[in-house]
C-alpha positions, 0 to 999 in steps of 0.5 A: 712303754706307757700302757699295756695293750692286752685289754684293747686287745679283747676289744679289737677281737670282739669287734671284728667278730661282730663285723663278721657275724654282721656280714659286713663286706670288704671292697674287692680290689684287683691285686696282682701278683707281687713282683719277685723283686724288692722295693724300696730302699732295699733296692740301693746299695746293689739290690736285695735278691736273698737266695736266689738262683741258689738251692732250694729246700724244705723246712719244717721245723726251725732245727731244719731251718738252721741245717740248711743255712749250715748245710751250705758251701759256705755263708755266702752261698745263696739258698731259698728256704721253704718253711711251713708249719709251726715253728717253735722253741720244741723243734729248734735247736743249735746247729753247728756248721762253718757257714752258720752261727745259730743258737736254740730259741731263735731263728739266728740269721748271723754273719750270713748273706743270700739267704730266702726264708719264705713261708708256703703251703697252708702257711708258716707260723714262728710262735713265740720264737724271733727271727735275729738277722745280725752281721748279716746282708741280703736277706729276704723274709715273705709270707710268714707269721711271727707272734708272742715273742717275749723278753720276760716270761717264759719262752723267751726269744730274741729280746723280744722282737718278732724281727730284729736286726743289729750289727752292719746289717745290710740290704733286708726286704720283709714282705707280706708277714704278720708280725703280733704280740698279745699286750706290751712291755708289762705282757712281757713283749718288745718291739715287732720290728727293730734295727739297731746298730748300723742297720741299713737299706731295709724295706717293710712291705705289705705286712701286718704289725698288731696288738703290741706296745711297740711296733719298732724302731730305728736306733736303739738309743738318741746315740745309736744314729747308724741306721737309716734308708728304711722304706715302710709301704703298704703296712698296717698298724693297728692296735699299737701304743707307739713306735710305729716306728720310732726314728733316731737319726737316718732317713725314712720313707713312709708311704701308702700305710694304714694306722688304725688304733695308735694310742700314744704316738705313732711315727716318732722322728727324734734325734735328727732324723728325717722322715717323708710321710706321704698318702698315709692314713691315719684312724681313731689314733693319737700324736700319729706323727712328730717328736716325742718323749725328747728334746732332741727334734726330728724333721718330716716332710708330709703330703696327701695324708688323711687324718681321720678322728685324730687327736693331738696334745698340746706342744711341751718341752718333750713332745712337739706334735706335728698336727692338728695341721701337719706342715713340712720341716724338711726335704727328703729326696727319694733315690729310687722310683715308686707310685702312689696310691690315693690316701682314701683307698689305702685302707682297703688296698692293705685290708685285701694285700697285707699280711701273711697268707694273702697270695702276696698279693700287691696293689694294681694301681687302679686306685688313682696312682700318682706319680710323686710331685716335686718337693714343695719349699718346707717351712724350715729346712735343716738340711741342704737340698739335694739330700744325697744317698751316700753308700754305707754308714757316715764315717765321721759318727765315732770320729775325732775332729778338730780344727782352727779356733772356734767362736764361743760356744761350739764345739768341734765334736758338734759336726760328727754328732748327727744333731743338727741342733749343734754346730761349729763355726769358726771364730771369724768368716773362714776356718778349718774343721777336720775328721780324723780316725786312728788309721787310713780310712777310704773316704770318697763323698762328703756332705756339709750341712748348715744349721737351720737359718744359716743356710747359704753362709758358706762361700768358697771352700777346699777339701783337704787331704790333711795328711799329704796337703793335697786340695782333693776338691774345691767349690762353693756352698754347702751339700754334698761333695764327691771326689776319687776315692782317697785313703787318709787319716784326717780330712779338712773342711777349709771354708775360704769365704763366707757371708758372715759367720759360717755354721757348720752342723754337720760333716759327714763322710762316707766310703761310697 
């Protein structure tokens, strides 16, 4: 964090108090009760149902939450935990059992699945206590407040993240929550909503993130690109320095959010990430979209956004703001259906529906709902179209690679680094590039991405099981290639014809 937010917090609270005293009326929209089902990318990969169909238990302490997890028949037995009151360090202890792995001082959802945590009654507040989701899947968190979680000072919890996900997490829906801090890193706080180390298929909806130095990140470093397929919609980001979110690699769909007082930067797409950013409202903020603090570019597709008193910095070696006239430089295909509220109505809709204790209300679509139109032709297209939505992680990340003779200045490893700005080329117009693993790996889908400016260069090709020589598929042109699931230790993309010298930026492999 480059600037503390503590002093600005007092100013924001004072302004709200003045508005209330003056009797400022907020527009009233007839929001309807939220549907029970998840939305966005949380609906993919089999969907997110949490503890649906399981036992419902009530908890008023963190220890009781842990006990509910540990008392299940197995770590995957569905359960709905209704939470009320204040959960803090004093009432959150470790509980042991065969169906759980908990720890004191944090709500630990570790190596488990099929769980719903929902606030009931007069509210549920996790005070200075974070929620940690690790090696888990099918998790729902709704209608709770998580505040003032610290990574330094006392007490500390969850590395300073209000909600943090890491290590092979799949299908999480976080809805109608309030995540807040009382400053930035200098005051001991970290991110409000963080995802790292292979976290995928997540939706954050109708939530408030405020008064923090860092909104949240997807990917802990430039090399942590195994995360993605995240949807953010109808959320309020207010009085935040940066990371709304920070996206390293992967895909994010960001729509109908309200952004107020982003002090340093907002949506930071970098390291090959791609974000679809549509019908959001940005107000009184700086550098709300672009690639910041790195030379490793990210990409965005924009449409329907409103920029109200937004300032933009000049481009530099490590800053590439999208404004002052944001234009698309990629395309992102969204695999699920959704409706868009008009951006002009978003601040009012979000003000009345987002956050905990709002009755789980949602937009009723009265603000000129729109059906997303066909994707316009972008200025630059660093990835082929259509963009696939494969299941699971890109297996090429962390694998090995080799091939036939390569052109000067290129590397076999460039096709598996998650970086669209690097590529491999054969020494001539044809050649082989391979991905390999130390043990048999099941693959059923490949995505070949050409380097920017070289689209259409790849002609005829064969996809070969290098261990047996069997041709798995043949065709022409880059893009997604599906075939019968095959267990192999090395797969080769053989280019047999091309227009000029082909440039393969990424050779992605997927199990499903």
